[in-house]
All heavy atoms as TSV, in Angstrom:
chain	resi	resn	atom	element	x	y	z
A	1	MET	N	N	-30.966	-43.152	20.631
A	1	MET	CA	C	-30.660	-41.865	21.160
A	1	MET	C	C	-29.512	-42.003	22.208
A	1	MET	O	O	-29.448	-42.926	22.945
A	1	MET	CB	C	-31.886	-41.249	21.887
A	1	MET	CG	C	-32.463	-40.102	21.104
A	1	MET	SD	S	-33.689	-39.306	22.068
A	1	MET	CE	C	-34.579	-38.667	20.765
A	2	MET	N	N	-28.671	-40.939	22.231
A	2	MET	CA	C	-27.512	-41.018	23.073
A	2	MET	C	C	-27.733	-40.060	24.233
A	2	MET	O	O	-28.316	-38.991	24.114
A	2	MET	CB	C	-26.236	-40.459	22.308
A	2	MET	CG	C	-25.009	-40.457	23.172
A	2	MET	SD	S	-23.519	-39.973	22.281
A	2	MET	CE	C	-23.905	-38.323	21.671
A	3	LYS	N	N	-27.336	-40.468	25.507
A	3	LYS	CA	C	-27.430	-39.520	26.626
A	3	LYS	C	C	-26.030	-39.428	27.189
A	3	LYS	O	O	-25.288	-40.393	27.311
A	3	LYS	CB	C	-28.344	-40.216	27.717
A	3	LYS	CG	C	-28.465	-39.313	28.988
A	3	LYS	CD	C	-29.341	-39.986	29.987
A	3	LYS	CE	C	-29.429	-39.204	31.260
A	3	LYS	NZ	N	-30.215	-39.770	32.298
A	4	ASP	N	N	-25.594	-38.209	27.443
A	4	ASP	CA	C	-24.262	-37.962	27.966
A	4	ASP	C	C	-24.196	-36.724	28.906
A	4	ASP	O	O	-25.215	-36.041	28.945
A	4	ASP	CB	C	-23.290	-37.691	26.778
A	4	ASP	CG	C	-21.859	-38.030	27.078
A	4	ASP	OD1	O	-21.478	-38.196	28.308
A	4	ASP	OD2	O	-21.034	-38.191	26.187
A	5	THR	N	N	-23.140	-36.500	29.538
A	5	THR	CA	C	-22.978	-35.246	30.379
A	5	THR	C	C	-21.977	-34.348	29.696
A	5	THR	O	O	-20.895	-34.859	29.323
A	5	THR	CB	C	-22.533	-35.632	31.850
A	5	THR	OG1	O	-23.549	-36.436	32.366
A	5	THR	CG2	C	-22.304	-34.399	32.663
A	6	VAL	N	N	-22.301	-33.114	29.481
A	6	VAL	CA	C	-21.350	-32.096	28.937
A	6	VAL	C	C	-21.183	-31.034	29.973
A	6	VAL	O	O	-22.077	-30.745	30.732
A	6	VAL	CB	C	-21.827	-31.582	27.591
A	6	VAL	CG1	C	-21.859	-32.723	26.593
A	6	VAL	CG2	C	-23.161	-30.851	27.754
A	7	PHE	N	N	-20.069	-30.332	29.953
A	7	PHE	CA	C	-19.826	-29.229	30.855
A	7	PHE	C	C	-19.609	-27.982	29.987
A	7	PHE	O	O	-18.860	-27.948	29.073
A	7	PHE	CB	C	-18.530	-29.465	31.681
A	7	PHE	CG	C	-18.668	-30.552	32.635
A	7	PHE	CD1	C	-18.372	-31.873	32.251
A	7	PHE	CD2	C	-19.135	-30.373	33.953
A	7	PHE	CE1	C	-18.562	-32.951	33.181
A	7	PHE	CE2	C	-19.324	-31.399	34.783
A	7	PHE	CZ	C	-19.011	-32.653	34.403
A	8	LEU	N	N	-20.460	-26.940	30.279
A	8	LEU	CA	C	-20.319	-25.625	29.571
A	8	LEU	C	C	-19.826	-24.735	30.636
A	8	LEU	O	O	-20.315	-24.499	31.675
A	8	LEU	CB	C	-21.752	-25.139	29.149
A	8	LEU	CG	C	-22.489	-26.062	28.245
A	8	LEU	CD1	C	-23.976	-25.384	28.065
A	8	LEU	CD2	C	-21.850	-26.178	26.919
A	9	PHE	N	N	-18.622	-24.052	30.261
A	9	PHE	CA	C	-17.978	-23.104	31.185
A	9	PHE	C	C	-18.405	-21.701	30.754
A	9	PHE	O	O	-18.304	-21.325	29.613
A	9	PHE	CB	C	-16.449	-23.214	31.168
A	9	PHE	CG	C	-15.996	-24.576	31.650
A	9	PHE	CD1	C	-15.763	-25.618	30.795
A	9	PHE	CD2	C	-15.757	-24.764	33.005
A	9	PHE	CE1	C	-15.370	-26.843	31.258
A	9	PHE	CE2	C	-15.294	-25.923	33.494
A	9	PHE	CZ	C	-15.173	-27.036	32.664
A	10	ILE	N	N	-18.943	-20.946	31.651
A	10	ILE	CA	C	-19.518	-19.627	31.371
A	10	ILE	C	C	-18.749	-18.589	32.135
A	10	ILE	O	O	-18.480	-18.628	33.374
A	10	ILE	CB	C	-20.937	-19.569	31.815
A	10	ILE	CG1	C	-21.769	-20.665	31.100
A	10	ILE	CG2	C	-21.545	-18.199	31.522
A	10	ILE	CD1	C	-23.193	-20.842	31.566
A	11	LYS	N	N	-18.198	-17.636	31.346
A	11	LYS	CA	C	-17.508	-16.553	31.982
A	11	LYS	C	C	-18.519	-15.506	32.439
A	11	LYS	O	O	-19.332	-15.118	31.624
A	11	LYS	CB	C	-16.535	-15.891	30.893
A	11	LYS	CG	C	-15.793	-14.652	31.360
A	11	LYS	CD	C	-14.906	-14.124	30.214
A	11	LYS	CE	C	-14.218	-12.863	30.704
A	11	LYS	NZ	N	-13.338	-12.355	29.628
A	12	VAL	N	N	-18.333	-15.027	33.600
A	12	VAL	CA	C	-19.205	-13.959	34.188
A	12	VAL	C	C	-18.290	-12.902	34.813
A	12	VAL	O	O	-17.499	-13.202	35.580
A	12	VAL	CB	C	-20.129	-14.582	35.332
A	12	VAL	CG1	C	-21.044	-13.538	35.932
A	12	VAL	CG2	C	-20.876	-15.754	34.832
A	13	VAL	N	N	-18.462	-11.710	34.259
A	13	VAL	CA	C	-17.750	-10.523	34.811
A	13	VAL	C	C	-18.633	-9.812	35.736
A	13	VAL	O	O	-19.754	-9.537	35.448
A	13	VAL	CB	C	-17.289	-9.570	33.613
A	13	VAL	CG1	C	-16.588	-8.391	34.189
A	13	VAL	CG2	C	-16.501	-10.343	32.620
A	14	ILE	N	N	-18.118	-9.561	36.948
A	14	ILE	CA	C	-18.972	-8.970	37.945
A	14	ILE	C	C	-18.299	-7.714	38.609
A	14	ILE	O	O	-17.124	-7.558	38.587
A	14	ILE	CB	C	-19.279	-10.044	39.154
A	14	ILE	CG1	C	-18.017	-10.428	39.871
A	14	ILE	CG2	C	-20.062	-11.261	38.547
A	14	ILE	CD1	C	-18.343	-11.204	41.161
A	15	ARG	N	N	-19.196	-6.966	39.234
A	15	ARG	CA	C	-18.751	-5.870	40.104
A	15	ARG	C	C	-19.537	-6.200	41.394
A	15	ARG	O	O	-20.740	-6.381	41.365
A	15	ARG	CB	C	-19.148	-4.528	39.532
A	15	ARG	CG	C	-18.811	-3.347	40.439
A	15	ARG	CD	C	-19.125	-1.975	39.853
A	15	ARG	NE	N	-18.114	-1.749	38.739
A	15	ARG	CZ	C	-18.527	-1.381	37.474
A	15	ARG	NH1	N	-19.766	-1.203	37.177
A	15	ARG	NH2	N	-17.546	-1.246	36.529
A	16	THR	N	N	-18.913	-6.201	42.526
A	16	THR	CA	C	-19.568	-6.589	43.833
A	16	THR	C	C	-19.285	-5.575	44.876
A	16	THR	O	O	-18.215	-4.960	44.925
A	16	THR	CB	C	-19.160	-7.990	44.192
A	16	THR	OG1	O	-19.807	-8.400	45.369
A	16	THR	CG2	C	-17.691	-8.113	44.387
A	17	LYS	N	N	-20.202	-5.514	45.822
A	17	LYS	CA	C	-19.964	-4.727	47.138
A	17	LYS	C	C	-19.418	-5.648	48.137
A	17	LYS	O	O	-19.000	-5.161	49.237
A	17	LYS	CB	C	-21.324	-4.214	47.569
A	17	LYS	CG	C	-21.910	-3.148	46.663
A	17	LYS	CD	C	-23.282	-2.699	47.159
A	17	LYS	CE	C	-23.863	-1.660	46.156
A	17	LYS	NZ	N	-25.218	-1.234	46.615
A	18	HIS	N	N	-19.275	-7.005	47.919
A	18	HIS	CA	C	-18.676	-7.832	48.854
A	18	HIS	C	C	-17.145	-7.573	49.007
A	18	HIS	O	O	-16.514	-7.224	48.048
A	18	HIS	CB	C	-18.847	-9.348	48.436
A	18	HIS	CG	C	-20.210	-9.788	48.566
A	18	HIS	ND1	N	-20.874	-10.055	49.750
A	18	HIS	CD2	C	-21.167	-10.158	47.571
A	18	HIS	CE1	C	-22.170	-10.527	49.515
A	18	HIS	NE2	N	-22.340	-10.452	48.194
A	19	GLN	N	N	-16.663	-7.805	50.189
A	19	GLN	CA	C	-15.227	-7.576	50.479
A	19	GLN	C	C	-14.441	-8.805	49.878
A	19	GLN	O	O	-13.216	-8.645	49.545
A	19	GLN	CB	C	-14.984	-7.482	51.958
A	19	GLN	CG	C	-15.488	-6.264	52.605
A	19	GLN	CD	C	-14.663	-4.987	52.153
A	19	GLN	OE1	O	-13.521	-5.100	51.775
A	19	GLN	NE2	N	-15.330	-3.828	52.143
A	20	HIS	N	N	-14.999	-9.976	49.871
A	20	HIS	CA	C	-14.364	-11.157	49.446
A	20	HIS	C	C	-15.097	-11.801	48.259
A	20	HIS	O	O	-16.298	-12.005	48.298
A	20	HIS	CB	C	-14.259	-12.175	50.627
A	20	HIS	CG	C	-13.622	-11.603	51.823
A	20	HIS	ND1	N	-12.294	-11.433	51.967
A	20	HIS	CD2	C	-14.172	-11.086	52.991
A	20	HIS	CE1	C	-11.948	-10.868	53.119
A	20	HIS	NE2	N	-13.096	-10.703	53.800
A	21	ILE	N	N	-14.277	-12.231	47.254
A	21	ILE	CA	C	-14.810	-12.749	46.100
A	21	ILE	C	C	-15.614	-14.062	46.383
A	21	ILE	O	O	-16.564	-14.379	45.682
A	21	ILE	CB	C	-13.765	-12.987	44.954
A	21	ILE	CG1	C	-14.407	-13.276	43.585
A	21	ILE	CG2	C	-12.785	-14.087	45.368
A	21	ILE	CD1	C	-15.185	-12.144	43.031
A	22	GLN	N	N	-15.238	-14.807	47.412
A	22	GLN	CA	C	-15.905	-16.034	47.724
A	22	GLN	C	C	-17.412	-15.775	48.117
A	22	GLN	O	O	-18.258	-16.531	47.764
A	22	GLN	CB	C	-15.175	-16.742	48.910
A	22	GLN	CG	C	-13.842	-17.277	48.584
A	22	GLN	CD	C	-12.737	-16.286	48.800
A	22	GLN	OE1	O	-12.931	-15.165	49.058
A	22	GLN	NE2	N	-11.540	-16.757	48.648
A	23	ASP	N	N	-17.586	-14.612	48.771
A	23	ASP	CA	C	-18.958	-14.230	49.180
A	23	ASP	C	C	-19.758	-13.930	47.945
A	23	ASP	O	O	-20.913	-14.273	47.893
A	23	ASP	CB	C	-18.920	-13.072	50.143
A	23	ASP	CG	C	-18.327	-13.370	51.496
A	23	ASP	OD1	O	-18.275	-14.609	51.847
A	23	ASP	OD2	O	-17.739	-12.504	52.086
A	24	ALA	N	N	-19.212	-13.211	46.969
A	24	ALA	CA	C	-19.915	-12.899	45.722
A	24	ALA	C	C	-20.285	-14.164	44.917
A	24	ALA	O	O	-21.379	-14.321	44.469
A	24	ALA	CB	C	-19.073	-11.981	44.940
A	25	MET	N	N	-19.291	-15.067	44.930
A	25	MET	CA	C	-19.538	-16.331	44.204
A	25	MET	C	C	-20.589	-17.165	44.933
A	25	MET	O	O	-21.464	-17.743	44.257
A	25	MET	CB	C	-18.245	-17.147	44.125
A	25	MET	CG	C	-17.280	-16.520	43.129
A	25	MET	SD	S	-15.772	-17.541	42.798
A	25	MET	CE	C	-16.510	-19.035	42.093
A	26	LYS	N	N	-20.581	-17.223	46.197
A	26	LYS	CA	C	-21.602	-17.964	46.899
A	26	LYS	C	C	-22.982	-17.394	46.688
A	26	LYS	O	O	-23.954	-18.110	46.488
A	26	LYS	CB	C	-21.285	-17.962	48.430
A	26	LYS	CG	C	-22.134	-18.647	49.324
A	26	LYS	CD	C	-21.747	-18.737	50.760
A	26	LYS	CE	C	-22.705	-19.458	51.618
A	26	LYS	NZ	N	-22.332	-19.473	53.017
A	27	GLU	N	N	-23.055	-16.079	46.674
A	27	GLU	CA	C	-24.318	-15.405	46.392
A	27	GLU	C	C	-24.840	-15.745	45.007
A	27	GLU	O	O	-26.004	-16.111	44.780
A	27	GLU	CB	C	-24.233	-13.913	46.508
A	27	GLU	CG	C	-25.549	-13.271	46.393
A	27	GLU	CD	C	-25.459	-11.698	46.715
A	27	GLU	OE1	O	-24.820	-11.375	47.754
A	27	GLU	OE2	O	-25.985	-10.969	45.922
A	28	LEU	N	N	-23.912	-15.691	44.007
A	28	LEU	CA	C	-24.395	-16.108	42.647
A	28	LEU	C	C	-24.719	-17.513	42.605
A	28	LEU	O	O	-25.742	-17.845	41.879
A	28	LEU	CB	C	-23.184	-15.776	41.689
A	28	LEU	CG	C	-23.032	-14.322	41.329
A	28	LEU	CD1	C	-21.737	-14.234	40.516
A	28	LEU	CD2	C	-24.155	-13.799	40.570
A	29	GLU	N	N	-23.971	-18.400	43.154
A	29	GLU	CA	C	-24.327	-19.848	43.150
A	29	GLU	C	C	-25.649	-20.134	43.743
A	29	GLU	O	O	-26.400	-20.914	43.160
A	29	GLU	CB	C	-23.273	-20.627	43.891
A	29	GLU	CG	C	-21.889	-20.690	43.196
A	29	GLU	CD	C	-20.852	-21.335	44.098
A	29	GLU	OE1	O	-21.016	-21.380	45.322
A	29	GLU	OE2	O	-19.762	-21.556	43.559
A	30	ASN	N	N	-26.056	-19.437	44.788
A	30	ASN	CA	C	-27.235	-19.758	45.445
A	30	ASN	C	C	-28.469	-18.973	44.947
A	30	ASN	O	O	-29.605	-19.415	45.239
A	30	ASN	CB	C	-27.064	-19.466	46.971
A	30	ASN	CG	C	-26.108	-20.482	47.549
A	30	ASN	OD1	O	-26.172	-21.705	47.153
A	30	ASN	ND2	N	-25.278	-20.003	48.431
A	31	GLN	N	N	-28.301	-17.746	44.373
A	31	GLN	CA	C	-29.368	-16.953	44.037
A	31	GLN	C	C	-29.637	-16.616	42.555
A	31	GLN	O	O	-30.581	-16.070	42.208
A	31	GLN	CB	C	-29.322	-15.564	44.843
A	31	GLN	CG	C	-29.318	-15.853	46.369
A	31	GLN	CD	C	-29.227	-14.497	47.064
A	31	GLN	OE1	O	-29.698	-13.449	46.560
A	31	GLN	NE2	N	-28.698	-14.504	48.291
A	32	THR	N	N	-28.655	-16.978	41.783
A	32	THR	CA	C	-28.780	-16.513	40.329
A	32	THR	C	C	-29.830	-17.492	39.638
A	32	THR	O	O	-29.997	-18.603	40.004
A	32	THR	CB	C	-27.431	-16.603	39.560
A	32	THR	OG1	O	-27.516	-15.909	38.376
A	32	THR	CG2	C	-27.006	-17.935	39.309
A	33	GLN	N	N	-30.465	-16.941	38.617
A	33	GLN	CA	C	-31.316	-17.704	37.732
A	33	GLN	C	C	-30.751	-17.818	36.442
A	33	GLN	O	O	-30.249	-16.795	35.873
A	33	GLN	CB	C	-32.685	-17.082	37.667
A	33	GLN	CG	C	-33.319	-16.977	39.017
A	33	GLN	CD	C	-34.692	-16.281	38.936
A	33	GLN	OE1	O	-35.352	-16.261	37.874
A	33	GLN	NE2	N	-35.176	-15.748	39.993
A	34	TYR	N	N	-30.779	-18.946	35.749
A	34	TYR	CA	C	-30.263	-19.120	34.435
A	34	TYR	C	C	-31.098	-20.154	33.638
A	34	TYR	O	O	-31.816	-20.822	34.283
A	34	TYR	CB	C	-28.747	-19.598	34.492
A	34	TYR	CG	C	-28.646	-20.931	35.066
A	34	TYR	CD1	C	-28.593	-22.081	34.263
A	34	TYR	CD2	C	-28.538	-21.163	36.463
A	34	TYR	CE1	C	-28.414	-23.294	34.831
A	34	TYR	CE2	C	-28.401	-22.363	36.989
A	34	TYR	CZ	C	-28.361	-23.493	36.190
A	34	TYR	OH	O	-28.261	-24.689	36.729
A	35	THR	N	N	-30.989	-20.027	32.363
A	35	THR	CA	C	-31.737	-20.973	31.491
A	35	THR	C	C	-30.849	-21.550	30.447
A	35	THR	O	O	-30.153	-20.732	29.723
A	35	THR	CB	C	-32.903	-20.185	30.833
A	35	THR	OG1	O	-33.754	-19.676	31.824
A	35	THR	CG2	C	-33.762	-21.148	29.962
A	36	ILE	N	N	-30.860	-22.784	30.290
A	36	ILE	CA	C	-30.169	-23.448	29.148
A	36	ILE	C	C	-31.241	-24.353	28.623
A	36	ILE	O	O	-31.669	-25.340	29.151
A	36	ILE	CB	C	-28.935	-24.274	29.569
A	36	ILE	CG1	C	-27.951	-23.378	30.270
A	36	ILE	CG2	C	-28.332	-24.994	28.364
A	36	ILE	CD1	C	-26.732	-24.061	30.738
A	37	GLY	N	N	-31.705	-23.955	27.396
A	37	GLY	CA	C	-32.848	-24.650	26.776
A	37	GLY	C	C	-32.433	-25.669	25.852
A	37	GLY	O	O	-31.318	-25.691	25.316
A	38	SER	N	N	-33.395	-26.506	25.489
A	38	SER	CA	C	-33.250	-27.528	24.494
A	38	SER	C	C	-33.256	-26.911	23.103
A	38	SER	O	O	-33.776	-25.815	22.859
A	38	SER	CB	C	-34.386	-28.631	24.627
A	38	SER	OG	O	-34.368	-29.236	25.870
A	39	THR	N	N	-32.825	-27.666	22.105
A	39	THR	CA	C	-32.837	-27.342	20.738
A	39	THR	C	C	-33.616	-28.419	19.903
A	39	THR	O	O	-34.122	-29.359	20.555
A	39	THR	CB	C	-31.451	-27.195	20.093
A	39	THR	OG1	O	-30.856	-28.444	20.109
A	39	THR	CG2	C	-30.571	-26.218	20.944
A	40	GLU	N	N	-33.755	-28.270	18.674
A	40	GLU	CA	C	-34.440	-29.282	17.893
A	40	GLU	C	C	-33.824	-30.690	18.038
A	40	GLU	O	O	-34.578	-31.687	18.035
A	40	GLU	CB	C	-34.386	-28.887	16.418
A	40	GLU	CG	C	-35.154	-29.747	15.475
A	40	GLU	CD	C	-35.114	-29.299	14.030
A	40	GLU	OE1	O	-35.015	-28.025	13.826
A	40	GLU	OE2	O	-35.271	-30.135	13.199
A	41	ASN	N	N	-32.507	-30.703	18.110
A	41	ASN	CA	C	-31.806	-32.038	18.204
A	41	ASN	C	C	-31.176	-32.380	19.500
A	41	ASN	O	O	-30.653	-33.457	19.700
A	41	ASN	CB	C	-30.628	-31.992	17.151
A	41	ASN	CG	C	-31.209	-31.882	15.683
A	41	ASN	OD1	O	-32.045	-32.654	15.384
A	41	ASN	ND2	N	-30.721	-30.901	15.023
A	42	VAL	N	N	-31.353	-31.493	20.513
A	42	VAL	CA	C	-30.675	-31.743	21.864
A	42	VAL	C	C	-31.786	-31.361	22.899
A	42	VAL	O	O	-32.215	-30.265	22.927
A	42	VAL	CB	C	-29.469	-30.888	22.097
A	42	VAL	CG1	C	-28.878	-31.111	23.448
A	42	VAL	CG2	C	-28.364	-31.162	20.976
A	43	GLU	N	N	-32.068	-32.349	23.694
A	43	GLU	CA	C	-33.005	-32.185	24.842
A	43	GLU	C	C	-32.168	-31.986	26.107
A	43	GLU	O	O	-31.471	-32.977	26.542
A	43	GLU	CB	C	-33.994	-33.283	24.996
A	43	GLU	CG	C	-34.939	-33.156	26.089
A	43	GLU	CD	C	-35.890	-34.385	26.353
A	43	GLU	OE1	O	-35.688	-35.375	25.679
A	43	GLU	OE2	O	-36.790	-34.238	27.161
A	44	VAL	N	N	-32.306	-30.823	26.796
A	44	VAL	CA	C	-31.592	-30.630	28.014
A	44	VAL	C	C	-32.390	-31.229	29.138
A	44	VAL	O	O	-33.600	-30.940	29.385
A	44	VAL	CB	C	-31.385	-29.084	28.326
A	44	VAL	CG1	C	-30.762	-28.865	29.691
A	44	VAL	CG2	C	-30.560	-28.470	27.229
A	45	LEU	N	N	-31.891	-32.251	29.883
A	45	LEU	CA	C	-32.579	-32.993	30.812
A	45	LEU	C	C	-32.332	-32.399	32.254
A	45	LEU	O	O	-33.176	-32.497	33.123
A	45	LEU	CB	C	-32.048	-34.448	30.861
A	45	LEU	CG	C	-32.275	-35.156	29.581
A	45	LEU	CD1	C	-31.667	-36.512	29.612
A	45	LEU	CD2	C	-33.789	-35.244	29.225
A	46	GLU	N	N	-31.085	-31.765	32.529
A	46	GLU	CA	C	-30.835	-31.269	33.841
A	46	GLU	C	C	-29.677	-30.302	33.713
A	46	GLU	O	O	-28.794	-30.397	32.918
A	46	GLU	CB	C	-30.359	-32.510	34.759
A	46	GLU	CG	C	-29.951	-32.145	36.072
A	46	GLU	CD	C	-29.469	-33.414	36.852
A	46	GLU	OE1	O	-29.914	-34.534	36.467
A	46	GLU	OE2	O	-28.725	-33.236	37.844
A	47	THR	N	N	-29.651	-29.272	34.582
A	47	THR	CA	C	-28.572	-28.368	34.679
A	47	THR	C	C	-28.317	-28.143	36.171
A	47	THR	O	O	-29.052	-28.350	37.042
A	47	THR	CB	C	-28.938	-26.967	34.029
A	47	THR	OG1	O	-29.962	-26.391	34.777
A	47	THR	CG2	C	-29.317	-27.062	32.561
A	48	GLU	N	N	-27.019	-27.735	36.436
A	48	GLU	CA	C	-26.544	-27.449	37.791
A	48	GLU	C	C	-25.390	-26.509	37.816
A	48	GLU	O	O	-24.567	-26.640	36.936
A	48	GLU	CB	C	-26.170	-28.825	38.393
A	48	GLU	CG	C	-25.452	-28.793	39.707
A	48	GLU	CD	C	-24.900	-30.125	40.064
A	48	GLU	OE1	O	-24.841	-31.100	39.312
A	48	GLU	OE2	O	-24.400	-30.178	41.263
A	49	ILE	N	N	-25.439	-25.602	38.724
A	49	ILE	CA	C	-24.248	-24.784	38.948
A	49	ILE	C	C	-23.324	-25.611	39.808
A	49	ILE	O	O	-23.698	-26.015	40.932
A	49	ILE	CB	C	-24.508	-23.389	39.524
A	49	ILE	CG1	C	-25.310	-22.533	38.657
A	49	ILE	CG2	C	-23.246	-22.709	40.015
A	49	ILE	CD1	C	-25.785	-21.171	39.174
A	50	ILE	N	N	-22.103	-25.825	39.406
A	50	ILE	CA	C	-21.105	-26.602	40.209
A	50	ILE	C	C	-20.362	-25.695	41.084
A	50	ILE	O	O	-19.716	-24.737	40.606
A	50	ILE	CB	C	-20.159	-27.409	39.299
A	50	ILE	CG1	C	-21.003	-28.380	38.434
A	50	ILE	CG2	C	-19.053	-28.073	40.130
A	50	ILE	CD1	C	-20.134	-29.052	37.358
A	51	LYS	N	N	-20.621	-25.819	42.351
A	51	LYS	CA	C	-20.056	-24.851	43.366
A	51	LYS	C	C	-18.590	-25.155	43.560
A	51	LYS	O	O	-18.163	-26.252	43.669
A	51	LYS	CB	C	-20.808	-24.985	44.656
A	51	LYS	CG	C	-22.306	-24.588	44.522
A	51	LYS	CD	C	-23.035	-24.666	45.758
A	51	LYS	CE	C	-24.527	-24.282	45.533
A	51	LYS	NZ	N	-25.242	-24.256	46.765
A	52	LEU	N	N	-17.797	-24.055	43.706
A	52	LEU	CA	C	-16.372	-24.140	43.928
A	52	LEU	C	C	-16.099	-23.855	45.316
A	52	LEU	O	O	-16.771	-22.984	45.913
A	52	LEU	CB	C	-15.542	-23.180	43.021
A	52	LEU	CG	C	-15.768	-23.413	41.536
A	52	LEU	CD1	C	-15.028	-22.349	40.759
A	52	LEU	CD2	C	-15.180	-24.789	41.111
A	53	ASN	N	N	-15.112	-24.474	45.959
A	53	ASN	CA	C	-14.791	-24.073	47.327
A	53	ASN	C	C	-13.544	-23.174	47.376
A	53	ASN	O	O	-12.983	-23.012	46.309
A	53	ASN	CB	C	-14.542	-25.326	48.190
A	53	ASN	CG	C	-13.389	-26.203	47.749
A	53	ASN	OD1	O	-12.411	-25.677	47.216
A	53	ASN	ND2	N	-13.528	-27.525	47.824
A	54	LYS	N	N	-13.275	-22.647	48.467
A	54	LYS	CA	C	-12.242	-21.623	48.567
A	54	LYS	C	C	-10.866	-22.117	48.112
A	54	LYS	O	O	-10.083	-21.492	47.471
A	54	LYS	CB	C	-12.089	-21.154	49.983
A	54	LYS	CG	C	-11.065	-20.063	50.244
A	54	LYS	CD	C	-11.089	-19.558	51.715
A	54	LYS	CE	C	-10.065	-18.521	51.909
A	54	LYS	NZ	N	-9.944	-18.135	53.292
A	55	GLU	N	N	-10.535	-23.403	48.500
A	55	GLU	CA	C	-9.353	-24.036	48.089
A	55	GLU	C	C	-9.133	-24.088	46.598
A	55	GLU	O	O	-8.126	-23.841	46.000
A	55	GLU	CB	C	-9.117	-25.481	48.692
A	55	GLU	CG	C	-8.847	-25.426	50.225
A	55	GLU	CD	C	-10.222	-25.179	50.979
A	55	GLU	OE1	O	-11.269	-25.490	50.471
A	55	GLU	OE2	O	-10.112	-24.587	52.129
A	56	GLN	N	N	-10.275	-24.432	45.869
A	56	GLN	CA	C	-10.208	-24.481	44.425
A	56	GLN	C	C	-10.005	-23.088	43.876
A	56	GLN	O	O	-9.234	-22.963	42.882
A	56	GLN	CB	C	-11.498	-24.976	43.900
A	56	GLN	CG	C	-11.678	-26.473	44.147
A	56	GLN	CD	C	-13.048	-27.018	43.771
A	56	GLN	OE1	O	-14.018	-26.367	44.065
A	56	GLN	NE2	N	-13.048	-28.117	43.044
A	57	LEU	N	N	-10.533	-22.082	44.468
A	57	LEU	CA	C	-10.293	-20.642	43.963
A	57	LEU	C	C	-8.831	-20.263	44.193
A	57	LEU	O	O	-8.382	-19.485	43.355
A	57	LEU	CB	C	-11.214	-19.650	44.738
A	57	LEU	CG	C	-12.708	-19.839	44.382
A	57	LEU	CD1	C	-13.395	-18.888	45.410
A	57	LEU	CD2	C	-12.976	-19.454	42.993
A	58	ASN	N	N	-8.132	-20.720	45.186
A	58	ASN	CA	C	-6.868	-20.183	45.422
A	58	ASN	C	C	-5.716	-21.082	44.803
A	58	ASN	O	O	-4.545	-20.705	44.888
A	58	ASN	CB	C	-6.620	-20.307	46.990
A	58	ASN	CG	C	-7.371	-19.276	47.731
A	58	ASN	OD1	O	-7.776	-18.187	47.155
A	58	ASN	ND2	N	-7.788	-19.515	48.978
A	59	LYS	N	N	-6.063	-22.105	44.052
A	59	LYS	CA	C	-5.076	-22.934	43.388
A	59	LYS	C	C	-4.741	-22.274	42.007
A	59	LYS	O	O	-5.579	-21.869	41.350
A	59	LYS	CB	C	-5.495	-24.298	43.190
A	59	LYS	CG	C	-5.542	-25.060	44.604
A	59	LYS	CD	C	-5.859	-26.540	44.370
A	59	LYS	CE	C	-5.826	-27.160	45.662
A	59	LYS	NZ	N	-6.106	-28.668	45.552
A	60	ASN	N	N	-3.419	-22.352	41.724
A	60	ASN	CA	C	-3.064	-21.806	40.341
A	60	ASN	C	C	-3.168	-23.010	39.313
A	60	ASN	O	O	-3.624	-24.101	39.671
A	60	ASN	CB	C	-1.638	-21.238	40.337
A	60	ASN	CG	C	-0.669	-22.310	40.668
A	60	ASN	OD1	O	-0.743	-23.404	40.454
A	60	ASN	ND2	N	0.526	-21.719	41.246
A	61	SER	N	N	-2.811	-22.736	38.101
A	61	SER	CA	C	-2.995	-23.754	37.120
A	61	SER	C	C	-2.198	-25.097	37.367
A	61	SER	O	O	-2.442	-26.082	36.734
A	61	SER	CB	C	-2.594	-23.278	35.729
A	61	SER	OG	O	-1.227	-22.761	35.796
A	62	ASN	N	N	-1.236	-25.056	38.177
A	62	ASN	CA	C	-0.412	-26.191	38.562
A	62	ASN	C	C	-0.970	-26.955	39.673
A	62	ASN	O	O	-0.391	-28.092	40.074
A	62	ASN	CB	C	1.067	-25.790	38.923
A	62	ASN	CG	C	1.808	-25.174	37.707
A	62	ASN	OD1	O	1.516	-25.599	36.589
A	62	ASN	ND2	N	2.551	-24.207	37.901
A	63	GLY	N	N	-2.069	-26.504	40.216
A	63	GLY	CA	C	-2.652	-27.228	41.413
A	63	GLY	C	C	-2.069	-26.929	42.725
A	63	GLY	O	O	-2.340	-27.581	43.692
A	64	THR	N	N	-1.144	-25.958	42.743
A	64	THR	CA	C	-0.510	-25.566	44.024
A	64	THR	C	C	-1.026	-24.207	44.478
A	64	THR	O	O	-1.510	-23.539	43.755
A	64	THR	CB	C	1.065	-25.542	43.844
A	64	THR	OG1	O	1.383	-24.567	42.867
A	64	THR	CG2	C	1.637	-26.855	43.454
A	65	GLN	N	N	-0.906	-23.997	45.806
A	65	GLN	CA	C	-1.373	-22.785	46.309
A	65	GLN	C	C	-0.628	-21.533	45.723
A	65	GLN	O	O	0.581	-21.648	45.534
A	65	GLN	CB	C	-1.226	-22.696	47.851
A	65	GLN	CG	C	-2.038	-23.697	48.521
A	65	GLN	CD	C	-3.594	-23.458	48.335
A	65	GLN	OE1	O	-3.975	-22.372	48.467
A	65	GLN	NE2	N	-4.372	-24.459	48.204
A	66	SER	N	N	-1.310	-20.467	45.430
A	66	SER	CA	C	-0.704	-19.242	44.920
A	66	SER	C	C	0.000	-18.522	45.998
A	66	SER	O	O	-0.340	-18.538	47.039
A	66	SER	CB	C	-1.687	-18.335	44.281
A	66	SER	OG	O	-2.648	-18.994	43.494
């Protein structure tokens, strides 16, 4: 059997009462519930929401500040 790490990127469209998107993201990272289940051929061993910091949010695709 093979064990590996894969990254699934999930698009989430939100509407928020927060003034700053970072606050909305922090709330989602800390309070949301999600499920990624196993299949017949793939056993899910662990999941984690990878938290982004403010600097990562403000960088454009070239890695420089917008």
